[in-house]
C-alpha beads as a LAMMPS data file, in Angstrom:
LAMMPS data file: protein, C-alpha beads

438 atoms
437 bonds

1 atom types
1 bond types

-500.0 500.0 xlo xhi
-500.0 500.0 ylo yhi
-500.0 500.0 zlo zhi

Masses

1 110.0

Atoms # bond

1 1 1 91.743 50.941 -382.812
2 1 1 93.241 54.389 -382.125
3 1 1 96.515 55.410 -383.662
4 1 1 98.633 54.615 -380.700
5 1 1 97.595 51.246 -380.562
6 1 1 97.858 50.688 -384.243
7 1 1 101.520 51.758 -384.087
8 1 1 102.323 49.218 -381.378
9 1 1 100.863 46.702 -383.724
10 1 1 102.658 47.803 -386.587
11 1 1 106.006 47.947 -384.825
12 1 1 105.629 44.301 -383.990
13 1 1 105.016 43.653 -387.645
14 1 1 108.026 45.627 -388.717
15 1 1 110.385 43.810 -386.199
16 1 1 109.121 40.430 -387.771
17 1 1 109.991 41.760 -391.178
18 1 1 113.356 42.804 -390.208
19 1 1 114.284 39.874 -387.867
20 1 1 117.880 39.748 -386.342
21 1 1 119.623 41.619 -389.169
22 1 1 118.901 44.943 -387.791
23 1 1 121.870 46.832 -386.186
24 1 1 119.690 49.236 -384.275
25 1 1 117.140 46.700 -382.939
26 1 1 117.712 47.760 -379.444
27 1 1 117.310 51.215 -380.021
28 1 1 114.064 50.617 -381.732
29 1 1 112.776 48.552 -378.962
30 1 1 113.684 51.292 -376.365
31 1 1 112.242 54.061 -378.533
32 1 1 108.796 52.313 -379.043
33 1 1 108.564 51.831 -375.266
34 1 1 109.496 55.401 -374.832
35 1 1 106.680 56.509 -377.135
36 1 1 104.155 54.092 -375.403
37 1 1 104.996 55.703 -372.148
38 1 1 104.816 59.467 -373.253
39 1 1 102.096 59.081 -376.009
40 1 1 101.551 61.873 -378.442
41 1 1 102.282 65.389 -377.352
42 1 1 99.185 67.509 -376.027
43 1 1 98.727 71.030 -375.208
44 1 1 99.284 70.353 -371.433
45 1 1 102.916 70.395 -372.451
46 1 1 104.495 73.799 -372.215
47 1 1 106.355 73.285 -375.569
48 1 1 103.039 72.424 -377.259
49 1 1 100.935 74.975 -375.450
50 1 1 99.602 76.831 -378.672
51 1 1 99.603 73.567 -381.028
52 1 1 97.103 70.759 -380.979
53 1 1 97.467 67.658 -382.733
54 1 1 93.941 66.414 -382.346
55 1 1 92.552 67.111 -385.894
56 1 1 95.788 65.791 -387.276
57 1 1 95.458 62.578 -385.428
58 1 1 91.977 61.635 -386.389
59 1 1 92.334 59.952 -389.804
60 1 1 92.745 56.248 -389.750
61 1 1 96.308 56.211 -391.049
62 1 1 98.203 53.344 -392.601
63 1 1 101.560 53.143 -391.175
64 1 1 102.954 51.457 -394.367
65 1 1 101.730 52.031 -397.854
66 1 1 100.648 48.502 -399.098
67 1 1 100.218 50.008 -402.840
68 1 1 102.999 51.494 -405.119
69 1 1 102.441 54.377 -407.548
70 1 1 105.036 55.504 -410.016
71 1 1 105.566 59.147 -410.913
72 1 1 107.079 60.688 -414.150
73 1 1 109.673 63.358 -413.803
74 1 1 107.415 65.494 -416.177
75 1 1 104.693 65.622 -413.651
76 1 1 106.743 66.536 -410.688
77 1 1 109.587 68.576 -412.359
78 1 1 107.938 71.823 -410.947
79 1 1 109.138 70.674 -407.255
80 1 1 112.687 70.110 -408.091
81 1 1 115.270 72.930 -408.201
82 1 1 115.485 71.962 -411.948
83 1 1 117.656 74.886 -413.218
84 1 1 120.917 73.403 -411.701
85 1 1 122.508 69.938 -411.326
86 1 1 121.896 68.140 -408.064
87 1 1 122.043 65.080 -406.450
88 1 1 118.624 63.708 -405.885
89 1 1 117.013 61.248 -403.170
90 1 1 113.504 60.932 -403.981
91 1 1 111.000 58.966 -402.026
92 1 1 107.263 58.112 -403.272
93 1 1 104.849 57.372 -400.303
94 1 1 107.968 56.657 -398.085
95 1 1 109.558 54.166 -400.740
96 1 1 112.691 55.129 -402.717
97 1 1 112.379 55.867 -406.342
98 1 1 115.456 54.846 -408.333
99 1 1 113.834 56.399 -411.459
100 1 1 113.572 59.935 -410.005
101 1 1 116.802 59.925 -407.826
102 1 1 120.395 60.514 -408.801
103 1 1 122.675 59.162 -405.974
104 1 1 126.444 58.888 -405.611
105 1 1 129.201 56.638 -403.875
106 1 1 132.016 58.549 -405.852
107 1 1 134.012 60.365 -403.229
108 1 1 130.829 60.887 -401.080
109 1 1 128.021 58.977 -400.150
110 1 1 124.536 60.224 -401.203
111 1 1 122.092 57.114 -400.624
112 1 1 119.675 55.672 -398.627
113 1 1 119.340 54.966 -394.811
114 1 1 118.077 51.319 -395.704
115 1 1 121.331 50.901 -397.405
116 1 1 123.465 52.294 -394.416
117 1 1 121.564 50.164 -392.149
118 1 1 121.910 47.034 -393.891
119 1 1 125.653 47.002 -395.183
120 1 1 128.478 46.288 -393.030
121 1 1 130.718 48.965 -394.713
122 1 1 128.580 51.644 -392.975
123 1 1 128.442 49.902 -389.509
124 1 1 130.993 52.289 -388.028
125 1 1 129.250 55.497 -388.971
126 1 1 125.866 54.131 -387.917
127 1 1 127.376 53.088 -384.537
128 1 1 128.888 56.532 -384.002
129 1 1 126.197 58.768 -384.878
130 1 1 122.712 57.033 -385.440
131 1 1 120.186 58.349 -382.628
132 1 1 123.220 60.187 -380.680
133 1 1 121.793 63.431 -380.531
134 1 1 118.022 62.895 -381.211
135 1 1 115.955 63.625 -377.935
136 1 1 115.013 60.601 -376.255
137 1 1 112.482 62.487 -374.108
138 1 1 110.570 63.639 -377.369
139 1 1 107.751 61.165 -378.130
140 1 1 107.487 61.923 -381.721
141 1 1 111.173 61.560 -382.265
142 1 1 111.054 58.303 -380.271
143 1 1 108.228 57.072 -382.827
144 1 1 110.393 57.862 -385.788
145 1 1 113.385 56.025 -384.131
146 1 1 111.210 52.899 -383.616
147 1 1 109.958 52.967 -387.318
148 1 1 113.436 53.947 -388.890
149 1 1 113.359 52.112 -392.076
150 1 1 113.944 54.550 -395.123
151 1 1 115.500 58.124 -395.427
152 1 1 118.534 59.910 -396.674
153 1 1 122.116 58.895 -395.836
154 1 1 124.581 61.620 -396.544
155 1 1 128.132 61.075 -395.738
156 1 1 130.787 63.833 -396.750
157 1 1 134.340 62.568 -395.959
158 1 1 137.316 65.053 -394.836
159 1 1 138.151 68.171 -397.081
160 1 1 135.485 67.197 -399.682
161 1 1 133.729 70.251 -401.025
162 1 1 130.455 68.980 -402.783
163 1 1 130.187 70.623 -405.984
164 1 1 126.386 70.519 -406.436
165 1 1 123.569 70.497 -404.032
166 1 1 121.703 67.619 -402.573
167 1 1 117.994 67.603 -402.989
168 1 1 115.875 65.414 -400.538
169 1 1 112.253 64.986 -401.943
170 1 1 109.270 63.089 -400.388
171 1 1 106.151 62.926 -402.590
172 1 1 102.627 61.454 -401.271
173 1 1 100.447 60.290 -404.154
174 1 1 97.151 59.168 -402.137
175 1 1 97.546 55.524 -402.965
176 1 1 96.099 55.136 -399.359
177 1 1 93.087 56.912 -397.991
178 1 1 95.295 58.298 -395.237
179 1 1 99.124 57.750 -394.751
180 1 1 101.749 58.239 -392.094
181 1 1 105.322 58.689 -393.449
182 1 1 108.402 58.457 -390.946
183 1 1 111.433 59.241 -392.977
184 1 1 114.842 59.114 -391.074
185 1 1 117.846 61.220 -392.412
186 1 1 121.471 61.101 -391.296
187 1 1 123.922 63.672 -392.563
188 1 1 127.626 63.612 -391.371
189 1 1 130.115 66.152 -392.768
190 1 1 133.440 65.512 -391.743
191 1 1 136.326 68.050 -391.217
192 1 1 136.846 71.018 -393.507
193 1 1 134.115 69.531 -395.833
194 1 1 131.170 71.453 -397.260
195 1 1 127.676 70.566 -398.357
196 1 1 124.298 72.128 -399.499
197 1 1 121.059 70.386 -398.953
198 1 1 117.430 71.105 -400.014
199 1 1 114.642 69.398 -398.409
200 1 1 110.964 69.186 -399.415
201 1 1 107.771 67.342 -398.576
202 1 1 105.003 67.561 -401.142
203 1 1 101.598 65.810 -401.134
204 1 1 99.920 65.320 -404.362
205 1 1 96.636 64.216 -403.121
206 1 1 93.507 65.207 -401.151
207 1 1 93.888 62.384 -398.837
208 1 1 95.366 63.193 -395.428
209 1 1 99.094 62.827 -395.042
210 1 1 101.072 62.990 -391.846
211 1 1 105.013 63.117 -392.072
212 1 1 106.858 62.560 -388.867
213 1 1 110.546 63.305 -389.944
214 1 1 113.697 63.385 -387.993
215 1 1 116.966 64.398 -389.282
216 1 1 120.290 64.118 -387.448
217 1 1 123.286 66.212 -388.503
218 1 1 126.804 66.142 -387.472
219 1 1 129.259 68.983 -388.476
220 1 1 133.006 68.265 -387.639
221 1 1 135.727 71.025 -387.224
222 1 1 135.728 73.518 -389.991
223 1 1 133.058 71.931 -391.744
224 1 1 130.065 73.963 -393.489
225 1 1 126.565 72.772 -393.714
226 1 1 123.953 74.846 -395.580
227 1 1 120.241 73.458 -395.254
228 1 1 117.200 74.636 -396.910
229 1 1 113.627 73.465 -396.113
230 1 1 110.982 74.337 -398.520
231 1 1 107.416 73.934 -397.056
232 1 1 104.629 74.748 -399.307
233 1 1 102.274 71.680 -399.114
234 1 1 98.375 71.108 -399.481
235 1 1 95.812 71.617 -396.845
236 1 1 95.534 68.007 -396.492
237 1 1 99.158 67.446 -395.564
238 1 1 100.685 67.895 -392.116
239 1 1 104.458 67.899 -391.269
240 1 1 106.323 67.249 -387.794
241 1 1 109.923 68.075 -388.497
242 1 1 112.603 67.090 -385.814
243 1 1 116.054 68.402 -386.970
244 1 1 119.009 67.975 -384.476
245 1 1 122.421 69.432 -385.411
246 1 1 125.792 68.827 -383.576
247 1 1 128.455 71.220 -384.118
248 1 1 132.352 70.791 -383.583
249 1 1 135.073 73.625 -383.246
250 1 1 135.098 76.292 -385.842
251 1 1 132.057 74.911 -387.854
252 1 1 129.357 76.909 -389.671
253 1 1 125.902 75.603 -389.844
254 1 1 122.852 77.310 -391.292
255 1 1 119.235 76.381 -391.697
256 1 1 116.721 78.408 -393.718
257 1 1 112.845 77.234 -393.276
258 1 1 110.486 78.631 -395.806
259 1 1 106.925 77.595 -394.677
260 1 1 104.217 78.607 -396.966
261 1 1 101.657 75.796 -396.803
262 1 1 100.291 72.685 -395.341
263 1 1 97.343 71.923 -392.761
264 1 1 99.842 71.810 -389.673
265 1 1 103.542 72.263 -389.768
266 1 1 105.717 71.837 -386.395
267 1 1 109.332 72.545 -387.147
268 1 1 111.605 71.643 -384.054
269 1 1 115.116 72.838 -384.687
270 1 1 117.951 71.927 -382.267
271 1 1 121.504 73.081 -382.211
272 1 1 124.096 71.695 -379.787
273 1 1 127.561 73.503 -379.672
274 1 1 130.690 70.809 -378.942
275 1 1 133.680 73.373 -379.470
276 1 1 134.743 76.883 -379.613
277 1 1 134.001 79.494 -382.240
278 1 1 131.174 77.727 -383.933
279 1 1 128.592 79.758 -385.957
280 1 1 124.852 78.645 -385.977
281 1 1 122.211 80.245 -388.302
282 1 1 118.504 79.947 -388.119
283 1 1 116.314 81.844 -390.548
284 1 1 112.860 81.638 -391.772
285 1 1 109.985 83.079 -393.594
286 1 1 106.426 82.201 -392.958
287 1 1 103.539 83.354 -395.117
288 1 1 99.973 81.620 -394.228
289 1 1 96.460 82.071 -395.080
290 1 1 93.085 80.041 -394.459
291 1 1 93.372 78.001 -391.339
292 1 1 96.994 76.927 -391.718
293 1 1 99.047 76.392 -388.601
294 1 1 102.895 76.740 -388.415
295 1 1 104.821 76.142 -385.056
296 1 1 108.577 77.090 -385.050
297 1 1 110.476 75.634 -381.901
298 1 1 114.169 76.371 -381.694
299 1 1 116.944 75.548 -379.265
300 1 1 120.474 76.805 -379.324
301 1 1 122.565 74.981 -376.620
302 1 1 125.768 77.148 -376.160
303 1 1 127.854 74.891 -374.257
304 1 1 131.305 76.180 -375.344
305 1 1 133.117 79.772 -375.139
306 1 1 133.368 82.184 -378.134
307 1 1 130.430 80.771 -380.209
308 1 1 127.808 82.723 -382.068
309 1 1 124.275 81.974 -383.190
310 1 1 121.897 84.100 -385.219
311 1 1 118.122 83.643 -385.456
312 1 1 115.692 85.607 -387.607
313 1 1 112.150 84.621 -388.174
314 1 1 109.768 86.909 -390.486
315 1 1 106.026 85.718 -390.675
316 1 1 102.992 86.958 -392.381
317 1 1 99.444 85.964 -391.265
318 1 1 96.172 86.037 -393.244
319 1 1 92.602 85.121 -392.825
320 1 1 92.374 82.538 -389.733
321 1 1 95.848 81.299 -389.765
322 1 1 97.835 80.622 -386.651
323 1 1 101.443 80.999 -386.049
324 1 1 103.610 80.031 -383.040
325 1 1 107.328 80.876 -382.434
326 1 1 108.967 79.395 -379.323
327 1 1 112.875 80.154 -379.573
328 1 1 115.272 79.209 -376.655
329 1 1 118.898 80.255 -376.437
330 1 1 120.709 78.503 -373.605
331 1 1 124.171 79.630 -372.260
332 1 1 126.030 77.242 -370.185
333 1 1 128.187 78.695 -367.195
334 1 1 131.322 78.159 -368.926
335 1 1 130.290 79.486 -372.522
336 1 1 131.788 83.052 -372.049
337 1 1 132.073 85.495 -374.963
338 1 1 128.732 83.930 -376.438
339 1 1 127.324 86.241 -379.058
340 1 1 123.609 85.142 -379.495
341 1 1 120.928 86.967 -381.323
342 1 1 117.240 86.134 -381.677
343 1 1 114.483 87.907 -383.642
344 1 1 110.782 87.339 -384.387
345 1 1 108.863 89.879 -386.492
346 1 1 105.103 89.264 -387.498
347 1 1 102.568 91.027 -389.410
348 1 1 98.808 90.334 -389.195
349 1 1 97.095 91.088 -392.394
350 1 1 93.611 90.385 -390.773
351 1 1 92.099 90.655 -387.339
352 1 1 91.214 86.976 -387.342
353 1 1 94.885 85.805 -387.772
354 1 1 96.757 84.818 -384.544
355 1 1 100.514 84.588 -383.495
356 1 1 101.779 83.375 -380.241
357 1 1 105.601 84.257 -379.705
358 1 1 107.847 83.721 -376.984
359 1 1 111.661 84.353 -377.377
360 1 1 113.582 83.089 -374.404
361 1 1 117.004 83.427 -372.963
362 1 1 118.738 81.161 -370.239
363 1 1 122.063 82.902 -369.479
364 1 1 124.370 81.608 -366.659
365 1 1 127.591 83.172 -368.108
366 1 1 128.404 86.684 -367.171
367 1 1 130.709 87.929 -370.195
368 1 1 128.229 87.391 -373.148
369 1 1 126.164 89.533 -375.722
370 1 1 123.013 88.012 -375.998
371 1 1 119.670 89.760 -377.331
372 1 1 116.029 88.774 -378.185
373 1 1 112.949 90.432 -379.371
374 1 1 109.658 90.174 -381.143
375 1 1 107.368 92.460 -382.711
376 1 1 103.787 91.946 -383.871
377 1 1 101.797 94.515 -386.030
378 1 1 100.219 95.470 -389.100
379 1 1 101.605 96.992 -392.489
380 1 1 102.522 100.691 -392.137
381 1 1 99.769 102.949 -393.181
382 1 1 101.936 105.904 -393.987
383 1 1 104.087 103.510 -396.587
384 1 1 100.787 102.243 -397.763
385 1 1 99.495 105.845 -398.511
386 1 1 102.853 106.777 -399.990
387 1 1 102.906 104.027 -402.472
388 1 1 99.226 104.595 -403.459
389 1 1 99.838 108.086 -404.051
390 1 1 102.401 107.080 -406.674
391 1 1 99.870 105.186 -408.403
392 1 1 100.448 101.671 -407.177
393 1 1 97.165 99.667 -406.539
394 1 1 96.587 98.647 -403.021
395 1 1 97.213 94.916 -403.378
396 1 1 100.360 95.515 -405.201
397 1 1 101.402 98.000 -402.436
398 1 1 100.612 95.371 -399.721
399 1 1 102.740 92.779 -401.927
400 1 1 105.801 95.205 -402.162
401 1 1 105.690 96.074 -398.341
402 1 1 105.240 92.613 -397.317
403 1 1 108.111 91.211 -399.729
404 1 1 110.177 94.077 -398.218
405 1 1 109.512 92.992 -394.757
406 1 1 110.770 89.393 -395.327
407 1 1 113.359 89.862 -398.027
408 1 1 116.365 90.394 -395.425
409 1 1 116.041 86.709 -394.576
410 1 1 116.878 85.764 -398.408
411 1 1 119.969 87.687 -398.210
412 1 1 121.912 84.841 -396.443
413 1 1 120.601 82.199 -399.127
414 1 1 123.804 80.956 -400.717
415 1 1 122.135 79.089 -403.848
416 1 1 120.935 81.498 -406.250
417 1 1 118.364 79.198 -407.722
418 1 1 116.772 78.518 -404.181
419 1 1 116.455 82.401 -403.762
420 1 1 114.794 82.610 -407.171
421 1 1 112.383 79.918 -406.261
422 1 1 111.425 81.425 -402.991
423 1 1 110.804 84.747 -404.522
424 1 1 108.467 83.214 -406.672
425 1 1 106.598 81.390 -403.968
426 1 1 106.322 84.628 -402.122
427 1 1 104.895 86.223 -405.050
428 1 1 102.403 83.532 -405.513
429 1 1 101.352 83.623 -401.731
430 1 1 100.979 87.368 -401.758
431 1 1 98.921 87.038 -405.150
432 1 1 100.767 89.788 -406.723
433 1 1 103.321 90.374 -409.527
434 1 1 106.229 92.057 -407.618
435 1 1 107.803 93.052 -411.183
436 1 1 111.255 91.649 -410.292
437 1 1 113.568 89.547 -412.651
438 1 1 113.800 86.538 -410.742

Bonds

1 1 1 2
2 1 2 3
3 1 3 4
4 1 4 5
5 1 5 6
6 1 6 7
7 1 7 8
8 1 8 9
9 1 9 10
10 1 10 11
11 1 11 12
12 1 12 13
13 1 13 14
14 1 14 15
15 1 15 16
16 1 16 17
17 1 17 18
18 1 18 19
19 1 19 20
20 1 20 21
21 1 21 22
22 1 22 23
23 1 23 24
24 1 24 25
25 1 25 26
26 1 26 27
27 1 27 28
28 1 28 29
29 1 29 30
30 1 30 31
31 1 31 32
32 1 32 33
33 1 33 34
34 1 34 35
35 1 35 36
36 1 36 37
37 1 37 38
38 1 38 39
39 1 39 40
40 1 40 41
41 1 41 42
42 1 42 43
43 1 43 44
44 1 44 45
45 1 45 46
46 1 46 47
47 1 47 48
48 1 48 49
49 1 49 50
50 1 50 51
51 1 51 52
52 1 52 53
53 1 53 54
54 1 54 55
55 1 55 56
56 1 56 57
57 1 57 58
58 1 58 59
59 1 59 60
60 1 60 61
61 1 61 62
62 1 62 63
63 1 63 64
64 1 64 65
65 1 65 66
66 1 66 67
67 1 67 68
68 1 68 69
69 1 69 70
70 1 70 71
71 1 71 72
72 1 72 73
73 1 73 74
74 1 74 75
75 1 75 76
76 1 76 77
77 1 77 78
78 1 78 79
79 1 79 80
80 1 80 81
81 1 81 82
82 1 82 83
83 1 83 84
84 1 84 85
85 1 85 86
86 1 86 87
87 1 87 88
88 1 88 89
89 1 89 90
90 1 90 91
91 1 91 92
92 1 92 93
93 1 93 94
94 1 94 95
95 1 95 96
96 1 96 97
97 1 97 98
98 1 98 99
99 1 99 100
100 1 100 101
101 1 101 102
102 1 102 103
103 1 103 104
104 1 104 105
105 1 105 106
106 1 106 107
107 1 107 108
108 1 108 109
109 1 109 110
110 1 110 111
111 1 111 112
112 1 112 113
113 1 113 114
114 1 114 115
115 1 115 116
116 1 116 117
117 1 117 118
118 1 118 119
119 1 119 120
120 1 120 121
121 1 121 122
122 1 122 123
123 1 123 124
124 1 124 125
125 1 125 126
126 1 126 127
127 1 127 128
128 1 128 129
129 1 129 130
130 1 130 131
131 1 131 132
132 1 132 133
133 1 133 134
134 1 134 135
135 1 135 136
136 1 136 137
137 1 137 138
138 1 138 139
139 1 139 140
140 1 140 141
141 1 141 142
142 1 142 143
143 1 143 144
144 1 144 145
145 1 145 146
146 1 146 147
147 1 147 148
148 1 148 149
149 1 149 150
150 1 150 151
151 1 151 152
152 1 152 153
153 1 153 154
154 1 154 155
155 1 155 156
156 1 156 157
157 1 157 158
158 1 158 159
159 1 159 160
160 1 160 161
161 1 161 162
162 1 162 163
163 1 163 164
164 1 164 165
165 1 165 166
166 1 166 167
167 1 167 168
168 1 168 169
169 1 169 170
170 1 170 171
171 1 171 172
172 1 172 173
173 1 173 174
174 1 174 175
175 1 175 176
176 1 176 177
177 1 177 178
178 1 178 179
179 1 179 180
180 1 180 181
181 1 181 182
182 1 182 183
183 1 183 184
184 1 184 185
185 1 185 186
186 1 186 187
187 1 187 188
188 1 188 189
189 1 189 190
190 1 190 191
191 1 191 192
192 1 192 193
193 1 193 194
194 1 194 195
195 1 195 196
196 1 196 197
197 1 197 198
198 1 198 199
199 1 199 200
200 1 200 201
201 1 201 202
202 1 202 203
203 1 203 204
204 1 204 205
205 1 205 206
206 1 206 207
207 1 207 208
208 1 208 209
209 1 209 210
210 1 210 211
211 1 211 212
212 1 212 213
213 1 213 214
214 1 214 215
215 1 215 216
216 1 216 217
217 1 217 218
218 1 218 219
219 1 219 220
220 1 220 221
221 1 221 222
222 1 222 223
223 1 223 224
224 1 224 225
225 1 225 226
226 1 226 227
227 1 227 228
228 1 228 229
229 1 229 230
230 1 230 231
231 1 231 232
232 1 232 233
233 1 233 234
234 1 234 235
235 1 235 236
236 1 236 237
237 1 237 238
238 1 238 239
239 1 239 240
240 1 240 241
241 1 241 242
242 1 242 243
243 1 243 244
244 1 244 245
245 1 245 246
246 1 246 247
247 1 247 248
248 1 248 249
249 1 249 250
250 1 250 251
251 1 251 252
252 1 252 253
253 1 253 254
254 1 254 255
255 1 255 256
256 1 256 257
257 1 257 258
258 1 258 259
259 1 259 260
260 1 260 261
261 1 261 262
262 1 262 263
263 1 263 264
264 1 264 265
265 1 265 266
266 1 266 267
267 1 267 268
268 1 268 269
269 1 269 270
270 1 270 271
271 1 271 272
272 1 272 273
273 1 273 274
274 1 274 275
275 1 275 276
276 1 276 277
277 1 277 278
278 1 278 279
279 1 279 280
280 1 280 281
281 1 281 282
282 1 282 283
283 1 283 284
284 1 284 285
285 1 285 286
286 1 286 287
287 1 287 288
288 1 288 289
289 1 289 290
290 1 290 291
291 1 291 292
292 1 292 293
293 1 293 294
294 1 294 295
295 1 295 296
296 1 296 297
297 1 297 298
298 1 298 299
299 1 299 300
300 1 300 301
301 1 301 302
302 1 302 303
303 1 303 304
304 1 304 305
305 1 305 306
306 1 306 307
307 1 307 308
308 1 308 309
309 1 309 310
310 1 310 311
311 1 311 312
312 1 312 313
313 1 313 314
314 1 314 315
315 1 315 316
316 1 316 317
317 1 317 318
318 1 318 319
319 1 319 320
320 1 320 321
321 1 321 322
322 1 322 323
323 1 323 324
324 1 324 325
325 1 325 326
326 1 326 327
327 1 327 328
328 1 328 329
329 1 329 330
330 1 330 331
331 1 331 332
332 1 332 333
333 1 333 334
334 1 334 335
335 1 335 336
336 1 336 337
337 1 337 338
338 1 338 339
339 1 339 340
340 1 340 341
341 1 341 342
342 1 342 343
343 1 343 344
344 1 344 345
345 1 345 346
346 1 346 347
347 1 347 348
348 1 348 349
349 1 349 350
350 1 350 351
351 1 351 352
352 1 352 353
353 1 353 354
354 1 354 355
355 1 355 356
356 1 356 357
357 1 357 358
358 1 358 359
359 1 359 360
360 1 360 361
361 1 361 362
362 1 362 363
363 1 363 364
364 1 364 365
365 1 365 366
366 1 366 367
367 1 367 368
368 1 368 369
369 1 369 370
370 1 370 371
371 1 371 372
372 1 372 373
373 1 373 374
374 1 374 375
375 1 375 376
376 1 376 377
377 1 377 378
378 1 378 379
379 1 379 380
380 1 380 381
381 1 381 382
382 1 382 383
383 1 383 384
384 1 384 385
385 1 385 386
386 1 386 387
387 1 387 388
388 1 388 389
389 1 389 390
390 1 390 391
391 1 391 392
392 1 392 393
393 1 393 394
394 1 394 395
395 1 395 396
396 1 396 397
397 1 397 398
398 1 398 399
399 1 399 400
400 1 400 401
401 1 401 402
402 1 402 403
403 1 403 404
404 1 404 405
405 1 405 406
406 1 406 407
407 1 407 408
408 1 408 409
409 1 409 410
410 1 410 411
411 1 411 412
412 1 412 413
413 1 413 414
414 1 414 415
415 1 415 416
416 1 416 417
417 1 417 418
418 1 418 419
419 1 419 420
420 1 420 421
421 1 421 422
422 1 422 423
423 1 423 424
424 1 424 425
425 1 425 426
426 1 426 427
427 1 427 428
428 1 428 429
429 1 429 430
430 1 430 431
431 1 431 432
432 1 432 433
433 1 433 434
434 1 434 435
435 1 435 436
436 1 436 437
437 1 437 438
């Protein structure tokens, strides 16, 4: 039985388990039909031209973990931002871990999707927001929708400024020979509210793990959302991350993506403007080696006037690693006074590394300020020579130059502890001691 057939069978099992109590049953049914029609994406699709899922789909995945394995905090402490207080929503092999989590219903909701789907008090929010901006024509999003069972549910009411960040962490332990995990997250930030969120997917096993994640985020008028994705997984783990963000008037949303590891990582990041004077920020640092593959696919839909978007992705590729950047800015005819910036800069440390980059603009308004560009090159030989003449060994000189290349992305990180963590990860990936006091 291939994976597609196995998923169809598993969906029937899930529906029987849930029964008639599921408030999104019709949505699930339509979603699985859509997935069965579309199937898994292939390189024949323009959006997947440089990324093949063939090797990722080969293992015989279990769709649900049949066993449970507990984790002690001391064993996974390194994966938390542990030097600050945070709310924590932790999952082990797709199952919620109350022991490692710290949720809250005091003036806000930081809890579980399963709880929101099952309790009447969340019905209005679910009916208003669930599956409202996730793309129906994206097969992997539809697959996730069909199997929506667990994930993070975060609701920030009007004028609430959340004092500590929220960490969402997914661990895979290897209890199954191969496991498919499909978390579904919903984040709603009401008017004048503010929240910071840190997300991480971490495999602890050499067994194959495939995560197909979908996150819908709604940012109301004058609200602020600050989101950080830390991706530094094992070579046995692959991640397909679909993130959809809807913003209303005068809101500010930023997403920083740090991609340092994993077999294959695909980041689909979609921003939709639903009002004027919106600010959207997408920034990323990618450092790959071996045969790792990362594909960043971004869309900003400028549908209203007087809005801004800023994209800045820096990537460093070594060995036989492969990078893809496919960024699209769409400016609607009525979206006058749009200010949109998109930049993708790449360094190839080895001749065997590959980057495919395609920044795109589609502009139907005439009073706009839009720019895009990309660069592909190697480290500056003159700068290398200068550092070596000052007594700096070649390895450390490369580390300093590559760090300087990526560092400006970190300037907009608003959580100092996250910036410290990313600095350390960069140093580890570059294999040098940068000599900074992190």
